[in-house]
C-alpha positions as CSV (number, residue, x, y, z in Angstrom):
1,M,38.9,-12.8,36.7
2,Q,42.8,-12.9,37.0
3,V,43.8,-10.8,39.8
4,H,46.8,-9.0,39.6
5,N,49.0,-8.1,42.3
6,V,49.2,-4.2,42.0
7,Q,47.9,-1.0,44.0
8,Q,46.4,1.3,42.2
9,G,48.3,4.4,41.4
10,T,51.7,2.7,41.3
11,P,53.6,2.5,38.3
12,E,52.6,-0.9,37.7
13,W,49.2,-0.4,37.4
14,H,49.4,2.5,35.3
15,A,51.9,0.0,32.8
16,L,48.8,-2.9,33.1
17,R,46.2,-0.4,32.3
18,A,48.2,0.4,29.1
19,N,47.7,-2.6,28.0
20,H,44.2,-2.7,28.5
21,F,40.8,-1.5,27.9
22,T,39.8,-0.5,31.7
23,A,36.4,0.0,33.4
24,S,37.1,3.9,33.9
25,E,37.6,4.1,30.2
26,A,34.3,2.2,29.6
27,P,32.3,5.5,29.8
28,A,34.4,7.1,26.8
29,M,34.8,4.4,24.4
30,M,30.8,4.1,24.8
31,G,30.5,8.0,24.2
32,A,28.9,8.6,27.2
33,S,31.9,10.2,29.1
34,K,31.3,13.7,30.9
35,Y,35.5,14.0,30.8
36,Q,36.9,12.4,28.0
37,S,35.5,12.2,24.4
38,R,36.1,9.2,22.2
39,T,38.2,10.8,19.6
40,D,40.6,11.4,22.9
41,L,40.4,8.0,24.2
42,L,41.2,6.5,20.6
43,T,44.5,9.2,20.6
44,Q,45.4,8.2,24.0
45,K,45.4,4.5,23.4
46,K,47.2,4.4,19.9
47,T,49.8,6.9,21.1
48,G,50.0,5.7,25.4
49,I,50.2,10.0,25.8
50,V,48.1,10.3,29.0
51,P,47.3,13.9,30.1
52,E,49.6,15.2,33.1
53,V,47.5,15.3,35.7
54,T,47.3,19.1,37.2
55,A,47.6,19.9,40.8
56,A,43.9,20.8,41.0
57,Q,43.1,17.3,39.6
58,Q,45.4,15.7,41.9
59,N,43.8,17.2,44.7
60,L,40.6,16.3,43.9
61,F,41.9,12.5,43.3
62,D,43.7,12.5,46.9
63,L,40.3,13.3,48.7
64,G,38.2,11.1,46.7
65,H,41.1,8.6,47.8
66,A,40.7,9.3,51.4
67,T,36.5,10.0,51.4
68,E,36.7,6.1,49.4
69,E,38.6,4.7,52.8
70,M,36.3,6.5,55.2
71,A,33.2,5.1,53.4
72,R,34.4,1.4,53.1
73,P,33.4,0.3,56.9
74,L,30.8,1.9,56.1
75,V,29.5,-0.1,53.4
76,E,30.8,-3.2,55.5
77,E,28.7,-2.6,57.9
78,L,26.0,-2.0,55.5
79,I,26.4,-5.8,53.3
80,G,27.7,-7.3,56.8
81,E,30.8,-7.9,55.0
82,E,34.7,-7.2,54.6
83,L,36.3,-5.5,50.9
84,F,39.2,-5.4,49.6
85,P,40.7,-3.3,47.0
86,I,41.2,-6.1,43.4
87,V,42.8,-5.2,40.3
88,G,41.5,-7.6,37.6
89,T,41.5,-8.3,34.2
90,S,39.5,-11.1,31.5
91,G,41.4,-11.1,28.4
92,N,41.6,-7.6,27.3
93,L,39.2,-5.6,29.7
94,L,40.6,-4.3,33.1
95,A,38.5,-3.5,36.2
96,S,40.4,-1.5,39.2
97,L,37.6,-2.4,41.8
98,D,37.6,-0.2,45.3
99,G,36.6,-3.0,46.9
100,A,35.4,-6.8,46.6
101,T,34.1,-9.4,49.4
102,M,36.1,-12.5,49.6
103,L,34.0,-14.8,47.7
104,G,33.9,-11.9,44.5
105,D,30.1,-11.8,44.6
106,T,29.7,-8.3,45.6
107,L,31.7,-5.3,44.7
108,F,32.0,-1.9,45.9
109,E,32.3,1.3,43.8
110,H,32.7,4.9,45.4
111,K,32.3,8.6,44.1
112,L,33.1,12.0,46.1
113,W,29.9,13.7,47.5
114,N,28.2,15.1,44.4
115,E,24.5,15.9,45.0
116,K,23.7,15.3,41.5
117,V,25.2,12.4,41.5
118,A,23.2,11.2,44.8
119,S,20.4,12.5,43.4
120,Q,20.9,9.7,40.8
121,V,21.7,7.2,43.5
122,R,18.7,7.8,45.8
123,T,16.4,7.2,42.6
124,G,18.4,4.4,41.4
125,E,18.5,5.8,37.9
126,L,22.3,6.2,36.9
127,E,23.5,8.1,33.8
128,P,25.3,6.3,31.1
129,H,28.6,8.2,32.6
130,Y,28.3,5.7,35.5
131,Y,26.7,2.7,34.8
132,W,29.3,1.7,32.0
133,Q,32.0,1.2,34.3
134,L,30.0,-0.9,36.7
135,E,29.1,-2.9,34.0
136,Q,32.4,-3.9,33.3
137,Q,33.5,-4.2,36.7
138,L,30.4,-6.4,36.8
139,L,31.6,-8.4,33.5
140,V,35.4,-8.5,34.6
141,S,34.7,-10.0,37.9
142,G,32.0,-11.8,37.4
143,A,30.1,-10.5,40.6
144,E,26.5,-10.3,41.2
145,R,26.0,-6.9,42.2
146,V,27.9,-3.8,42.9
147,I,27.6,-1.3,45.9
148,F,27.5,2.3,44.5
149,V,28.3,4.8,47.1
150,C,28.8,8.8,46.8
151,S,29.7,10.2,50.4
152,D,32.4,12.6,51.3
153,G,33.1,9.4,53.9
154,T,30.7,10.8,56.6
155,R,27.4,9.3,57.3
156,E,25.6,12.8,57.0
157,N,26.5,12.7,53.5
158,F,26.6,8.8,52.2
159,A,24.0,7.7,49.5
160,S,24.4,4.1,48.5
161,M,22.2,1.7,45.7
162,E,22.4,-1.7,44.8
163,Y,23.6,-2.1,41.2
164,R,23.3,-5.8,39.4
165,P,23.9,-6.2,35.7
166,V,21.3,-5.1,33.4
167,P,20.2,-7.4,30.5
168,G,21.8,-6.5,26.9
169,R,24.6,-4.2,28.2
170,A,26.7,-6.4,28.8
171,E,26.4,-7.8,25.0
172,Q,26.8,-3.8,23.9
173,L,29.9,-3.6,26.3
174,I,32.0,-6.0,24.2
175,A,30.2,-5.0,21.1
176,G,31.9,-1.8,21.7
177,W,35.3,-2.9,22.6
178,K,35.4,-5.4,19.8
179,Q,34.7,-2.2,17.6
180,F,37.1,0.6,19.0
181,E,39.5,-2.3,18.6
182,E,38.7,-2.4,15.0
183,E,39.3,1.3,14.8
184,L,41.8,1.9,17.0
185,A,44.0,-0.6,14.5
186,E,43.5,2.2,11.9
187,F,43.3,5.6,13.8
188,V,45.5,8.4,12.5
189,P,45.8,10.7,16.0
190,Q,44.7,14.2,14.3
191,E,47.0,17.3,14.9
192,T,45.8,19.4,18.3
193,K,44.1,22.8,16.9
194,V,44.1,25.3,19.1
195,E,40.6,26.8,19.3
196,A,40.1,29.5,16.4
197,V,40.2,33.1,17.1
198,G,38.4,35.5,14.2
199,L,40.8,37.5,12.5
200,A,39.5,40.9,11.0
201,P,41.0,42.8,7.7
202,E,43.5,45.3,8.5
203,Q,42.8,48.8,10.1
204,L,41.7,50.7,7.4
205,P,43.4,54.7,8.0
206,A,41.3,57.6,9.6
207,L,39.0,59.0,6.8
208,R,39.7,62.8,6.8
209,V,37.7,65.6,5.3
210,E,37.1,69.3,5.8
211,V,35.0,71.6,4.0
212,T,34.0,75.3,4.6
213,G,31.3,75.1,1.9
214,M,33.7,73.3,-0.5
215,V,35.7,70.3,0.0
216,K,38.9,72.2,1.5
217,A,41.2,68.9,1.7
218,S,40.4,65.3,1.7
219,N,42.2,61.6,1.7
220,L,38.9,60.5,0.4
221,D,40.5,59.0,-3.2
222,E,43.5,57.2,-1.2
223,F,41.0,56.0,1.6
224,K,39.0,54.7,-1.4
225,R,41.6,52.4,-2.9
226,H,42.9,51.2,0.1
227,A,39.2,50.0,1.4
228,L,38.4,48.9,-2.1
229,A,41.9,46.5,-1.9
230,V,41.3,45.4,1.7
231,L,37.5,44.3,0.9
232,G,38.8,42.7,-2.5
233,S,41.5,40.6,0.0
234,I,38.9,39.3,2.3
235,N,38.9,35.4,2.5
236,T,35.2,33.7,1.0
237,T,36.5,30.1,0.9
238,L,35.5,28.2,4.3
239,E,36.6,25.3,5.4
240,S,38.1,25.4,8.5
241,D,37.1,26.4,12.1
242,Q,39.8,28.8,11.5
243,D,38.0,30.6,8.2
244,F,34.5,30.6,10.1
245,A,36.2,32.5,13.1
246,D,37.8,35.1,10.2
247,A,34.5,35.2,8.6
248,D,32.6,35.9,11.8
249,K,35.3,38.7,12.6
250,T,35.2,40.2,9.2
251,V,31.3,40.7,9.3
252,K,31.7,42.9,12.5
253,W,34.2,44.1,11.2
254,C,32.4,45.5,7.9
255,G,29.2,46.5,10.0
256,D,31.7,49.2,11.9
257,V,33.2,50.4,8.6
258,E,29.8,50.8,8.0
259,E,29.0,52.7,10.8
260,R,31.9,55.0,10.6
261,L,31.2,56.2,7.0
262,E,27.8,56.8,7.9
263,L,29.4,58.9,11.0
264,V,32.1,60.7,8.3
265,K,28.7,62.0,6.9
266,Q,26.7,63.3,9.2
267,Q,29.9,65.1,10.5
268,I,29.8,66.5,6.9
269,L,26.4,67.4,7.1
270,G,27.0,69.7,9.7
271,Q,29.9,71.6,7.9
272,T,28.0,72.0,4.7
273,T,25.0,71.4,2.4
274,D,26.7,70.7,-1.0
275,I,29.4,68.4,-1.1
276,D,27.6,65.7,-3.7
277,Q,31.3,64.4,-4.8
278,V,32.0,63.6,-1.3
279,F,28.6,62.3,-0.7
280,R,28.7,59.7,-3.6
281,T,31.9,58.9,-3.3
282,I,31.4,57.7,0.7
283,D,28.1,56.3,-0.5
284,E,30.2,53.9,-2.8
285,I,32.6,52.6,-0.1
286,S,29.9,52.1,2.4
287,A,27.4,50.1,-0.1
288,Q,30.3,48.2,-1.3
289,T,31.7,47.7,2.4
290,R,27.5,46.8,2.9
291,A,27.5,44.0,0.0
292,K,30.8,42.2,1.1
293,R,29.1,42.0,4.7
294,L,25.6,40.8,3.6
295,E,27.7,38.7,1.0
296,L,30.0,36.9,3.6
297,N,27.3,37.1,6.2
298,K,24.9,34.5,3.6
299,M,28.2,32.7,2.6
300,V,29.2,31.8,6.7
301,E,25.4,30.6,7.3
302,S,25.4,28.6,3.4
303,R,28.6,26.6,4.3
304,K,28.0,26.2,7.7
305,K,24.9,24.3,6.5
306,S,26.6,22.5,3.9
307,I,29.6,21.2,6.4
308,R,26.9,20.1,9.0
309,E,25.0,18.0,5.7
310,E,28.5,16.6,4.1
311,I,29.3,15.5,7.8
312,V,25.7,13.8,8.1
313,I,26.0,12.1,4.8
314,S,29.6,10.3,5.4
315,A,28.8,9.5,8.6
316,T,25.3,7.6,7.0
317,K,27.8,6.4,4.0
318,A,30.3,5.2,6.3
319,L,27.8,3.2,8.5
320,Q,26.4,1.9,5.7
321,D,29.4,0.7,4.2
322,H,29.9,-0.9,7.9
323,I,26.6,-2.7,7.6
324,D,27.5,-3.7,3.8
325,Q,30.3,-5.9,5.2
326,I,28.5,-7.5,7.8
327,N,26.0,-8.2,5.0
328,A,29.0,-10.1,3.2
329,T,29.6,-12.1,6.2
330,L,26.0,-13.6,6.6
331,G,25.4,-15.4,3.6
332,G,23.6,-14.6,0.5
333,K,19.6,-15.2,1.8
334,I,20.2,-13.4,5.2
335,R,20.5,-9.9,5.5
336,M,21.1,-6.8,8.8
337,P,18.2,-5.1,9.9
338,R,17.6,-1.3,9.6
339,V,20.2,0.1,12.4
340,P,19.1,3.4,13.0
341,A,21.6,6.6,13.5
342,D,20.6,10.0,14.4
343,F,23.3,11.8,12.8
344,A,21.6,15.1,12.4
345,N,20.3,15.1,16.4
346,A,23.5,14.2,17.3
347,I,25.7,16.9,15.7
348,K,22.4,19.6,16.7
349,G,24.0,22.7,19.1
350,K,27.8,21.9,18.3
351,K,29.4,25.2,16.6
352,T,32.9,24.1,15.5
353,V,34.0,21.8,12.5
354,A,35.5,19.6,15.4
355,S,32.6,19.8,17.6
356,L,30.2,18.5,14.8
357,Q,33.0,15.8,13.6
358,E,33.5,14.5,16.9
359,A,29.3,14.3,17.4
360,A,29.0,12.5,14.2
361,D,31.6,10.5,14.8
362,T,30.7,9.6,18.5
363,E,27.2,8.4,16.9
364,L,28.8,6.3,14.1
365,A,30.5,4.7,16.5
366,R,27.5,3.7,18.9
367,A,25.7,3.0,15.7
368,K,28.5,0.6,14.9
369,I,28.6,-1.2,18.0
370,E,24.6,-1.8,18.1
371,A,25.1,-3.4,14.1
372,S,28.1,-5.6,15.4
373,R,26.0,-6.8,18.3
374,I,23.3,-7.4,16.4
375,A,25.2,-9.6,14.0
376,D,26.9,-11.3,16.8
377,G,23.4,-12.3,17.5
378,I,22.3,-13.4,13.9
379,R,25.8,-15.4,13.3
380,A,24.6,-17.3,16.8
381,N,21.0,-18.1,14.8
382,I,22.1,-19.1,12.1
383,A,24.9,-21.5,13.7
384,S,21.8,-22.9,15.6
385,L,19.8,-23.1,12.3
386,N,22.9,-25.0,10.1
387,E,23.0,-27.4,13.3
388,L,19.6,-28.5,14.2
389,A,17.6,-27.2,11.3
390,R,19.6,-28.2,8.0
391,A,17.8,-31.3,7.1
392,H,14.5,-30.0,7.8
393,A,15.4,-26.6,6.1
394,F,11.8,-25.9,4.5
395,L,10.6,-25.7,7.6
396,F,12.0,-22.4,8.3
397,H,11.5,-20.2,5.5
398,D,11.0,-17.2,7.7
399,A,14.6,-18.0,8.7
400,Q,15.3,-13.8,8.2
401,D,13.2,-12.6,10.6
402,L,13.6,-16.2,12.9
403,V,17.5,-14.8,13.4
404,L,16.4,-11.7,15.0
405,K,15.3,-13.8,17.6
406,A,17.1,-14.6,20.9
407,N,18.9,-17.5,20.6
408,D,17.4,-19.4,23.6
409,D,13.6,-18.2,21.8
410,L,15.2,-19.8,18.4
411,V,16.5,-22.7,19.5
412,A,12.9,-23.8,21.5
413,L,11.3,-22.9,18.4
414,I,13.5,-25.2,15.8
415,K,12.9,-28.3,18.3
416,L,8.8,-27.2,18.2
417,R,8.8,-26.8,14.6
418,I,10.6,-30.2,13.9
419,S,8.6,-32.1,16.6
420,E,5.5,-31.1,15.2
421,H,6.4,-32.1,11.8
422,E,7.7,-35.3,12.7
423,A,4.0,-36.0,14.6
424,A,2.1,-34.8,11.5
425,E,4.6,-37.0,9.2
426,A,4.3,-39.9,11.9
427,E,0.5,-39.6,11.7
428,K,0.4,-39.7,8.0
429,R,2.5,-42.6,7.9
430,R,-0.1,-44.4,10.4
431,L,-2.9,-43.6,8.2
432,A,-1.6,-44.7,5.5
433,A,-0.6,-48.4,7.1
434,E,-4.1,-48.5,8.2
435,Q,-5.4,-47.4,4.4
436,A,-2.9,-50.5,3.2
437,E,-4.0,-52.4,5.5
438,R,-8.3,-52.0,4.2
439,E,-7.0,-52.5,1.0
440,A,-4.9,-55.9,1.7
441,E,-8.3,-57.2,3.4
442,A,-10.5,-55.9,0.9
443,E,-7.5,-58.1,-1.8
444,R,-7.7,-60.9,0.9
445,Q,-11.4,-61.4,0.7
446,L,-12.1,-60.9,-3.1
447,L,-9.4,-63.4,-3.7
448,A,-11.6,-66.1,-1.0
449,Q,-14.4,-65.1,-3.1
450,Q,-13.0,-65.9,-6.5
451,Q,-12.2,-69.5,-5.0
452,E,-15.5,-70.4,-4.7
453,P,-17.6,-72.7,-6.4
454,A,-19.7,-70.5,-9.1
455,P,-22.9,-69.9,-8.1
456,V,-26.6,-71.0,-9.5
457,Q,-28.9,-69.0,-9.9
458,V,-33.0,-70.1,-9.7
459,Q,-35.6,-68.4,-10.1
460,Q,-37.4,-68.6,-7.2
461,V,-37.0,-70.2,-4.0
462,E,-40.4,-71.9,-3.2
463,Q,-39.6,-73.7,0.2
464,I,-36.7,-73.9,2.8
465,Y,-36.2,-77.2,3.6
466,S,-36.3,-78.8,7.6
467,P,-33.1,-81.0,8.4
468,E,-36.0,-84.2,8.7
469,E,-37.3,-84.0,5.4
470,A,-35.3,-84.7,2.3
471,A,-33.4,-82.2,0.1
472,P,-34.6,-82.4,-3.5
473,A,-31.8,-82.9,-5.7
474,P,-29.3,-80.0,-6.9
475,V,-30.5,-77.6,-9.0
476,A,-29.3,-76.2,-12.1
477,A,-31.5,-73.3,-13.2
478,E,-30.7,-70.9,-16.1
479,V,-29.9,-67.5,-14.9
480,T,-32.7,-65.2,-15.4
481,Q,-33.3,-61.6,-14.9
482,V,-35.0,-61.1,-11.6
483,T,-36.4,-57.3,-12.8
484,Q,-36.5,-55.5,-15.6
485,P,-33.8,-52.6,-15.8
486,A,-35.0,-48.7,-14.9
487,A,-35.1,-46.2,-17.0
488,D,-31.4,-44.8,-16.2
489,D,-32.0,-41.3,-14.6
490,G,-28.4,-39.8,-15.1
491,Q,-27.7,-40.2,-11.3
492,R,-24.6,-42.5,-10.2
493,I,-23.4,-44.3,-6.6
494,K,-19.6,-45.2,-6.4
495,L,-18.7,-48.6,-5.4
496,G,-17.7,-47.5,-2.2
497,D,-21.2,-46.4,-1.5
498,I,-23.1,-49.3,-2.5
499,T,-20.8,-51.3,-0.2
500,A,-21.3,-48.7,2.9
501,R,-25.2,-49.2,2.3
502,L,-25.0,-53.4,1.9
503,G,-22.9,-52.7,5.1
504,F,-20.0,-55.8,3.6
505,T,-17.6,-55.3,0.8
506,L,-17.9,-55.6,-2.6
507,T,-15.7,-55.7,-5.5
508,A,-16.3,-54.4,-9.2
509,D,-15.4,-57.9,-10.3
510,F,-18.0,-59.1,-8.5
511,L,-20.8,-57.2,-9.6
512,L,-19.7,-57.6,-13.0
513,S,-20.1,-61.6,-12.2
514,L,-23.7,-60.7,-11.4
515,G,-23.7,-58.5,-14.9
516,F,-23.5,-55.1,-13.6
517,E,-20.5,-53.1,-15.2
518,P,-19.9,-49.5,-14.2
519,V,-20.9,-46.8,-16.3
520,E,-18.2,-44.5,-15.6
521,Q,-14.9,-43.7,-14.1
522,E,-14.2,-41.0,-11.5
523,R,-10.3,-41.2,-11.0
524,A,-9.9,-44.5,-9.0
525,A,-14.0,-44.8,-8.2
526,K,-16.1,-46.6,-10.8
527,L,-19.2,-45.0,-11.2
528,Y,-23.0,-47.3,-11.4
529,R,-26.0,-46.3,-12.3
530,A,-28.1,-45.2,-9.0
531,S,-31.1,-46.8,-10.6
532,D,-29.5,-50.6,-10.5
533,F,-29.1,-50.7,-7.0
534,P,-32.7,-52.4,-6.1
535,R,-31.6,-54.4,-8.7
536,I,-28.3,-55.1,-7.2
537,C,-30.0,-55.8,-4.8
538,A,-32.3,-58.7,-5.7
539,A,-29.1,-60.1,-7.3
540,L,-27.3,-60.5,-4.4
541,I,-30.4,-61.9,-2.7
542,T,-30.6,-64.4,-5.9
543,H,-26.7,-65.4,-5.4
544,I,-27.7,-66.0,-1.8
545,Q,-30.2,-68.6,-1.9
546,G,-28.6,-69.9,-5.1
547,V,-25.4,-70.6,-2.9
548,Q,-27.7,-71.9,0.1
549,L,-29.4,-74.6,-2.2
550,N,-26.1,-75.3,-3.4
551,Q,-25.0,-76.3,0.0
552,A,-28.2,-78.0,1.1
553,A,-27.6,-80.5,-1.6
554,A,-24.2,-80.9,-1.2
């Protein structure tokens, strides 16, 4: 925070405020101020014209400053430290602090005694009108807490609470001012409109009819022409607040005309019972007046409804346009989630076109701020994915969901997935190396066997000679079949299964040397007749015995 040597209320202080977004303006920017609309704040910041302070307002400000000075010692006693008023800025944000400790870790904000505000302080639940100002003070100063006080400077009327930053609100505030600054660049102040006061059509001349059994004198024809001309001139095109105010007034006027005509009829009935023409004329005027009243009243309700719908539709489209612009900055794959906005509820209860538009604009600004905040989070997450997971993009097919996480959570998840993947790949490499070693060992054994002398198979070994006995001369005998081949029952056995049963490694080439050929092949596995297993065992025994005889004879 940059501290400025200016005193609150001085021209220098006002000049500094004019070039920054202040903490006291934060509630209006967020559409939560009790005293200023967001549109009014845009106008003020665009034109630089600040409404003049009335004498009553100045008296209230003076009282607030006086009670603040009286309350400061009470707060210093509460926290055990001295407080100093400070005006500070951070970037384009400004905060005028009623007090801050020497280390700047605790702030003081004072509000003039008000039972409603005091009740909020006691419960620790402040309205947005108050907490947005506190959030900006904490954001600008970097302090840990604010002692928020509502008092009249006395101990009797003194309520205080500790306010600390609420997670997510600072981000909302920053996004809000960013959106406000973008709108301010293109904002065009609208002409200030006075409250619309409805005007009824011009008064009709007094209707005069005198009868004595017959009509003696009447201006009925002239009255009729004038009345119909006035009715025909009534505006039925409703757009502005003035049009609606005029229409409401005219509806009442039409009702008054009907009542007056009915009264004249009753007066005439008191004078005579046979004036059919007079009654028909009056009925005609009355009927047309009633028709105009009903038509205009229906048009007022219909147009009000259509204007509400137009404002809601326009605001909805503006929000979608804003989201589309954000999507264009996120790349082709990542899209913004739906950002809720309740425009219909926002304009509920509003009566004038201006208040309807203001309510919709405020809700639109809130939704845009939320959309921009979400977009900033998505961009940060996309940057993390690009930085940490570019080489492992195939692990993050669910990136659309992942970018909505908190950045710290996403970074942890990225590292976890990559770590698990690398561990799995290392395990695959280890297993592959072991398999390669086994295959190499089998190959070495096969080569060793192929380099041994050709075995001599004999029909039968009758005796195993002891070392003391003379060994007979080597015998070379014709290889004969140990057993007759069994019938093929269709069952098959893999070379690996034969090896597993015997407990030592055999190769297909070695079995071929014993006279056993594979009958089928399943992928890389060679298959033999299961019924040949006894013959294979017998052939192996014969081979081993032959090797032993040759060794003894050597």
